[in-house]
C-alpha atoms as one frame of an Amber mdcrd trajectory, in Angstrom:
protein
 113.576 143.919  42.829 116.059 146.387  41.348 118.924 144.689  43.240 118.024
 141.338  41.633 118.021 142.894  38.152 121.463 144.406  38.691 122.740 141.096
  40.076 121.566 139.211  36.951 122.958 141.957  34.696 126.438 141.801  36.264
 126.441 137.984  36.266 125.696 137.768  32.545 128.196 140.555  31.774 130.946
 138.649  33.629 129.852 135.407  31.890 130.202 137.013  28.452 133.597 138.521
  29.267 134.813 135.198  30.730 133.552 133.313  27.663 135.415 135.683  25.336
 138.672 135.414  27.323 138.600 131.579  27.649 137.578 131.147  23.973 140.529
 133.234  22.893 143.043 131.456  25.158 141.718 127.888  24.738 138.702 127.259
  22.515 135.023 128.140  22.105 133.969 124.688  23.337 135.863 125.004  26.611
 134.504 128.555  27.061 130.923 127.303  26.664 131.442 124.415  29.112 132.885
 126.705  31.806 130.136 129.336  31.319 127.390 126.683  31.498 128.917 125.275
  34.676 129.025 128.727  36.274 125.438 129.444  35.200 124.279 126.127  36.708
 125.989 126.974  40.002 124.405 130.427  39.938 120.912 128.966  39.378 121.430
 126.284  42.059 122.408 128.982  44.552 119.266 131.009  43.815 117.087 127.879
  43.987 118.625 127.073  47.357 117.794 130.490  48.787 114.279 130.362  47.270
 113.795 127.011  49.034 115.050 128.515  52.328 112.677 131.513  51.895 109.707
 129.236  51.183 110.507 127.116  54.236 110.726 130.224  56.419 107.435 131.615
  55.077 105.702 128.397  56.165 106.810 129.091  59.737 107.949 132.728  59.979
 109.996 133.729  63.005 112.677 136.319  63.667 114.904 133.663  65.240 115.105
 131.324  62.213 115.255 133.895  59.393 118.183 132.966  57.014 120.986 135.486
  56.514 121.569 134.830  52.811 124.454 135.874  50.598 124.764 138.614  48.029
 121.441 139.982  46.925 119.654 137.391  49.097 121.104 139.015  52.187 119.336
 142.231  51.248 116.101 140.332  50.527 116.171 138.582  53.900 117.020 141.858
  55.656 113.966 143.487  54.044 111.804 140.542  55.133 113.179 140.922  58.641
 112.226 144.609  58.757 108.716 144.052  57.336 108.070 141.070  59.623 109.211
 143.006  62.682 107.056 145.997  61.701 104.015 143.748  61.158 104.619 142.021
  64.469 104.711 145.366  66.287 101.547 146.494  64.467  99.860 143.247  65.418
 100.847 143.762  69.058  99.395 147.289  68.969  96.214 146.001  67.317  95.840
 143.195  69.866  96.448 145.684  72.673  93.804 148.074  71.281  91.379 145.170
  70.830  91.994 144.032  74.411  91.319 147.550  75.677  88.101 147.723  73.630
  87.026 144.301  74.942  87.750 145.324  78.535  85.782 148.557  78.047  82.845
 146.651  76.512  82.862 144.160  79.390  82.246 146.878  81.997  79.258 148.320
  80.114  75.936 147.977  81.920  74.277 147.117  78.576  74.624 143.908  76.597
  76.575 144.260  73.330  76.578 141.703  70.491  78.432 142.170  67.183  76.671
 140.465  64.250  77.630 139.946  60.607  75.320 140.361  57.597  73.773 136.915
  58.266  73.060 137.838  61.926  75.787 135.435  63.054  77.556 136.259  66.301
  81.031 137.752  65.927  81.539 138.770  69.545  79.538 139.623  72.663  80.251
 140.892  76.174  79.403 139.061  79.415  76.253 141.124  79.996  74.872 139.980
  76.636  75.871 136.376  77.400  73.752 136.492  80.569  70.803 138.216  78.872
  70.605 135.933  75.831  72.098 132.787  77.396  75.069 132.821  75.006  78.378
 130.966  75.180  81.069 132.962  73.359  83.173 129.838  72.666  80.340 127.682
  71.328  78.036 130.269  69.792  80.485 132.411  67.798  79.569 132.091  64.128
  76.003 130.944  64.842  72.884 133.080  64.083  71.643 134.756  67.272  67.981
 133.981  66.505  68.857 130.240  66.461  70.219 130.447  70.000  67.900 133.062
  71.509  64.511 132.113  70.065  62.136 135.056  70.286  59.460 136.045  67.753
  59.940 139.800  68.310  63.707 139.607  67.770  63.280 137.344  64.727  60.823
 139.778  63.079  63.025 142.753  64.028  66.027 141.184  62.284  63.978 140.001
  59.290  62.334 143.373  58.602  65.725 145.117  58.941  64.044 148.373  59.997
  66.158 149.513  62.923  64.873 153.082  63.340  63.157 152.149  66.597  63.973
 149.729  69.410  61.895 146.760  70.598  61.055 145.484  74.071  61.481 141.789
  74.908  60.212 139.974  78.002  62.783 137.509  79.304  60.350 135.762  81.643
  56.636 134.992  81.735  56.037 137.261  84.762  57.230 140.412  82.905  59.742
 141.025  85.719  62.736 140.966  83.365  62.360 143.217  80.312  65.090 144.374
  77.936  65.089 147.029  75.250  66.911 145.965  72.072  68.327 148.426  69.543
  70.402 147.543  66.469  72.949 149.894  64.896  74.584 149.322  61.500  78.325
 149.655  60.911  80.937 148.597  58.368  79.766 146.486  55.435  76.345 145.138
  56.482  77.537 144.423  60.013  75.430 145.182  63.080  75.813 145.959  66.756
  72.956 144.757  68.946  72.610 146.746  72.188  70.372 145.309  74.917  69.399
 147.438  77.909  67.705 146.127  81.057  64.652 148.370  81.584  62.932 146.209
  84.221  63.409 148.769  86.998  62.224 151.668  84.824  59.083 149.723  83.879
  58.477 148.869  87.537  58.730 152.563  88.507  56.446 153.542  85.607  53.902
 150.892  86.647  53.992 152.187  90.248  53.432 155.746  89.026  50.498 154.683
  86.842  49.001 152.688  89.700  49.317 155.734  91.972  47.560 157.980  89.429
  44.833 155.375  88.955  44.250 155.003  92.713  44.187 158.759  93.316  41.765
 159.226  90.414  39.446 156.566  91.832  39.576 158.208  95.253  38.764 161.647
  93.798  35.813 160.457  91.759  33.447 159.888  94.730  33.983 163.257  96.505
  33.694 165.071  93.151  30.364 163.382  92.484  29.140 164.452  95.954  30.359
 168.040  95.450  28.673 168.287  92.013  25.419 166.954  93.510  25.432 169.514
  96.328  26.136 172.357  93.863  23.113 171.327  91.790  20.974 171.179  94.960
  22.107 174.644  96.081  21.389 176.091  92.608  17.746 174.946  92.917  17.217
 176.478  96.386  15.086 179.646  96.446  17.392 181.671  98.699  20.225 181.371
  96.135  18.359 182.573  93.045  19.864 186.073  92.744  22.403 186.910  89.995
  25.450 186.902  92.244  24.661 183.451  93.608  23.935 182.123  90.112  27.287
 183.384  88.867  29.130 181.754  91.779  27.311 178.429  91.352  27.936 178.479
  87.620  31.706 178.872  88.196  31.656 176.158  90.854  29.708 173.807  88.596
  32.051 174.510  85.652  35.174 173.797  87.696  33.645 170.655  89.237  32.762
 169.384  85.736  36.267 170.190  84.493  37.831 168.287  87.403  35.461 165.341
  86.866  36.449 165.282  83.172  40.118 165.309  84.164  39.629 162.382  86.567
  37.694 160.450  83.891  40.490 161.029  81.357  43.133 159.958  83.883  41.216
 156.743  84.602  40.763 156.028  80.889  44.446 156.662  80.183  45.432 154.455
  83.116  43.208 151.606  81.867  44.556 151.898  78.315  48.184 151.911  79.462
  47.756 149.064  81.938  46.035 146.967  79.245  43.589 145.622  81.846  40.168
 144.124  81.115  40.224 145.245  77.480  38.924 143.015  74.713  40.636 144.374
  71.608  39.144 141.781  69.254  35.557 143.069  69.251  33.877 143.497  65.864
  33.383 147.235  65.441  30.633 148.449  63.104  32.075 151.814  62.073  28.751
 153.085  60.696  27.029 152.652  64.077  29.993 154.194  65.936  30.218 157.250
  63.660  26.456 157.878  63.918  26.731 157.788  67.722  29.672 160.235  67.616
  27.729 162.520  65.219  24.893 162.877  67.740  27.320 163.747  70.543  29.176
 166.247  68.361  25.992 167.976  67.158  24.933 168.590  70.763  28.212 170.281
  71.736  29.011 172.064  68.453  25.550 173.463  67.650  26.451 173.972  63.947
  29.276 176.390  64.723  31.560 174.560  62.271  31.175 173.075  58.797  31.749
 169.372  59.520  31.971 166.983  56.559  31.949 163.174  56.915  33.473 160.874
  54.251  32.952 157.385  55.661  33.423 153.983  54.024  30.602 152.214  55.863
  31.657 148.781  54.545  35.090 148.973  56.159  34.972 147.519  59.682  37.735
 146.511  62.072  38.523 144.483  65.169  39.352 146.381  68.356  38.030 147.762
  71.622  34.761 149.605  70.898  35.095 151.859  73.927  38.722 152.796  73.186
  38.314 153.350  69.433  35.202 155.487  70.000  37.122 157.538  72.582  40.023
 158.036  70.154  37.726 159.146  67.295  35.740 161.438  69.606  38.882 163.014
  71.096  40.319 163.871  67.665  37.047 165.441  66.479  36.481 167.508  69.647
  40.125 168.564  69.547  39.612 169.904  66.000  36.432 171.733  67.108  38.250
 173.414  70.022  41.097 174.698  67.862  39.094 175.753  64.804  37.344 179.121
  64.709  33.567 179.370  64.233  32.465 178.709  60.633  35.728 176.826  60.072
  35.804 173.566  58.110  36.453 170.107  59.583  36.708 167.011  57.390  36.319
 163.538  58.948  37.212 160.538  56.762  37.438 156.758  57.159  38.651 154.401
  54.452  41.440 152.319  52.942  44.645 154.027  51.809  47.362 151.744  50.405
  45.537 148.794  51.951  45.499 150.279  55.471  42.387 151.460  57.381  42.858
 155.157  58.165  40.707 157.549  60.222  41.584 161.200  59.540  40.394 164.454
  61.077  41.439 167.491  59.067  40.731 171.123  59.955  41.599 174.633  58.765
  42.228 175.896  62.292  45.153 177.747  63.839  47.660 174.947  63.199  50.620
 173.824  65.308  54.254 174.906  65.148  56.576 172.100  64.078  58.551 172.247
  67.338  55.421 171.239  69.295  54.279 168.294  67.119  56.562 165.692  68.720
  55.422 166.717  72.210  51.689 167.345  71.965  50.936 163.674  72.688  52.637
 163.947  76.098  50.417 164.101  79.179  49.312 167.667  80.055  51.444 169.207
  77.293  49.694 172.230  75.835  50.811 174.445  72.960  48.734 177.305  74.411
  47.814 176.555  78.088  45.425 179.509  78.439  43.489 178.608  75.300  43.264
 174.938  76.364  41.741 175.867  79.713  39.268 178.254  78.053  38.136 175.545
  75.621  37.819 172.898  78.351  40.801 170.746  77.403  42.484 168.542  80.016
  45.800 168.080  78.162  45.257 164.308  78.081  43.224 163.844  74.883  46.059
 163.217  72.428  47.971 161.151  74.987  44.885 158.900  75.289  44.585 158.684
  71.476  48.250 157.784  71.038  48.095 155.054  73.677  44.871 153.604  72.234
  46.249 153.354  68.699  49.512 151.932  70.062  47.577 149.190  71.907  45.874
 148.398  68.575  49.276 148.043  66.798  48.653 151.231  64.837  50.174 154.683
  64.493  49.137 158.295  65.116  50.459 160.622  62.414  50.221 164.396  62.842
  50.901 167.046  60.190  50.238 170.752  60.590  50.917 174.212  59.163  50.563
 177.315  61.315  47.583 179.359  60.172  46.445 176.710  57.672  45.268 173.816
  59.814  46.147 170.322  60.988  45.666 166.673  60.059  45.434 163.822  62.577
  45.541 160.286  61.170  44.938 157.009  63.001  46.573 154.319  60.869  45.509
 150.753  61.699  47.293 147.599  60.482  45.926 145.238  57.825  45.269 142.483
  60.375  42.603 144.629  62.062  40.315 144.582  58.998  37.229 142.361  59.274
């Protein structure tokens, strides 16, 4: 830009000097004519090089770049340098993009890049096979128009990507993928799809094994418990030593029977077999039944308060919901000292049916809260065994509420107590 200014400055300076010299030698009229002619030539030259530059910009190439004259030579040289630099940068960018594409192609997971409108920007071959995509035809089209799935559509619509979703790719549940969306850039997304069919198959085999073993154990345990009761009633075993032995045997047999029952219940809940989860549940009747059971095992050792909205009823599995409520209450009883307070409530909060069990017991350390719903996980193993816990109660509760499209929320402070909430969805309300 500075070179052009100097070029114009020197041209007009020479024009003025030339005009003064010619006017003095010949006349002012002749001086003006000659200066105008030179100015016209100067403008024509610049217009010519502007035309050449415009023509080159329409089809830029290092081979057909004009050389130019004067200041235009410098301009074209600068264009040459910038164009060459951009071309090299483009080559590097294309090379990096090719390397990224090659790396994405060898991933075992499907990867789809989406824009803010969920339109496909790019996807790897694994994703093409999973979602039946064609990268040439489907680029720029919304993924939910091509791969029509209610779960994926709702997942994209809600735009809550904290958790992943599972999608069945066939009616036999033999092909299952886990879909997770990550945000990047300006409202762009990366959809990652992982084939979890084999993991689900292994998990199903494990659950089936546990279920079969539990069924097999139930019969011999029933026989053993029956024989212990018979021996307790026999006259020759009435002394204190024998009574103590039989009491321990009976206690351990009951504990093992309870464990087997919990394993079978958990297996049935997880397998989703033979469960009608659209029964009309009368909460008043269920709570009264639970009250009777609780009063027989607690014997007024705790101050238990019930705050129940008897007009709020839901759809679900009566057996499972009753088990979940009962487990939470007995769990609070086990971990609350005698004369402690336990509050049991049922009602609507923000339009959602919520069952809450709140106690002023020992509480749970924050590091344990995320794990206490795992099978057999115990914060204090010795205390759990003393209080008769199997380590499966909260796992059963979590699975039951999950099967009812709800959520288990746990809050606790050490030394102050705990709160366990079962949050049901609006659709469950009768």
